[in-house]
N, C-alpha and C positions, 0 to 999 in steps of 0.2 A: 530274332529282332536284333538290330545292331546295338552295340553298347558304346558308352562314352569312352571306353578304353581304346576303341579303334583309332587308327591314324586320323588326325584332323585334316581337314581340307587345307591345302597350301594356297599361296597367293595365286598361282596359275589356275588351280581348280576354282577358286572363288571368282576369278575374272571370267572364266568360261561360264560359270553358273549365273553370274550377273547378266551376261548377254542373253543366255537362254531364258532368264526370268523376264526379260523385255519381250522376247519372242521365242517361244518354245519350239518353233519350227525353223529357226534361223539355221541356214546351211553351215556346215562345219567350215567350208571354204571362206565364208564371210567372217566367222569368228576368228579363224586363223589369220586372215589378213588384218583385221582390226587389232589383234593382240600380238602380231608379229611372230606367230608360231607356225610350225609345219601343220598342215591339215591332219596328217596322221596322228600327231600329238593330241590335237583337239578331239578327234574321233575316239582314240584309245582312252583318254582321260574321261570323256563323257560316258562311254560304255562302262568303264570301271565304277564311276560314281553311281550310275543308274543300277548296275548289278549289285551294288552294296545294299540297296534298299533304303539308304538314308535320304535320297532325293528322288522324286518322281516328277515327270513332266506331264501335267494334266490340264485340261480346260476347266475353268471354274466359272460359276455364275451365281447370280442372286436368285434363289428360288422364287421369291415374290415377284421379281421383274420378269421371270420366265413363265409366269402364269400359274405357279403352284400356290394356291391360296392359303394353305395352312402349313406353317413352319413352326415346330414346337421344340422347346428345349425342356427336357425332363430330368429331374434329379431323383435318383432311385436309391433308397436305403435298402440294403440287402444283408441278410445274415451272412457273416464271413464265410462259413463253409460252402455256401451256394454261390458266392460272387462270381467265380469263373464260369459256372454253368449258366448263370443268368446273362453274363456278358456274351458268352458264345451264342445263346439263344437270340439275344438282341441283334448280334452281328449278322445272323442268318435271315433276319426279317427284311423284306424288300423296301418297306417304308422307312427304315432306319438308315441314315446316312453317316452318322458318327456315333461311336461308342468309346467312352474314355473311362478307365478305372481310376478312381480318385482316392486320396487320403482324407481322413476326417469323417464327419458325420454322414456325408453322402458317399456312397461307394461307387456308383456308376452315373455318368453324365451321358445323356442320349439326345441326339438331334434327330427329329423325324419329320417327314413331309407327307401331307395328306390332302386329298381332293376336297374335303369339306370338314366341318366341325363334327359331324356324325362319325366320320372315319377316325378322327382323332379320339373321340370318346370310346369307340370300339377298341382302338389300340390300347388306350390307357386302362379301361375298365375290364376288358376281357382278356386281351393278349398279355399285356404287361403284368397286370395285377394277379393273373393266374399262375405266373411262373413261381415255382417253389423257392422260398427264401426271400421273396420280395416283402419288405416290411412296410414301406411307405413310398408313395409316389407324389412328387410335386412338379406339376407341369405348367409352363408358361408359353403362351402363343406369341410368336414374334410378329409384329405388325409392320416393322420397318427396320431394315438393316442400315445402320449408321456407319459401321466400319466392319470390313471383312477382308483382311489382308493376310497374305501368306509370306510375310517378310522375315525370312529366317536370317537374312544378312545382318540385320540390326542386332539380333541376339548373338550371332557368332562374333561380331565385332566387340560387343560389350563383354562377352564371356571369354574371349581369347586370352587375356592376361591370366585369368584364374585357371583356365584349362592348361595353359603353358606351364604354370607352376605345379600343376597336378592338384590344385585346390578346388574341391567341389562343394565347399561349405555354402550354405544358403546366403550368407552375407555377401559373398563375392560373386555369386552367379546370377 
């Protein structure tokens, strides 16, 4: 997993990524022309960024609009010694599309997709609850997505001054 100590994106990287965020299939030649860069520079920088694992170019969609009727967010309290094993088990489940390990009372945040309420119930009551170390499960079914953005640029712009100073305190990030 990349760490915050890795070299930050420079202005050229961000300009390339901004264009790719508008259209992930935009040809390098078009990006190069728009930014006044050699195509080889755009290609090499893009490959370096993608190889770092910090950015991926993917298609995203709203599960509810795509006809997946049950989208659930589940907060899972797990005994600390079993947290990694539970996260790994959840990651391997096909109905799970997001697993995040959190701080505080909730150890793991899970988003899962299901064909119906019965499948969600089976996931929660049988699959998830049976994992060793699971203490409590609180699940909410999403009925409408009001906002789902992947705008990393805003965060990078707001945190750039703090990162440039090497300051990672919560107040400045």
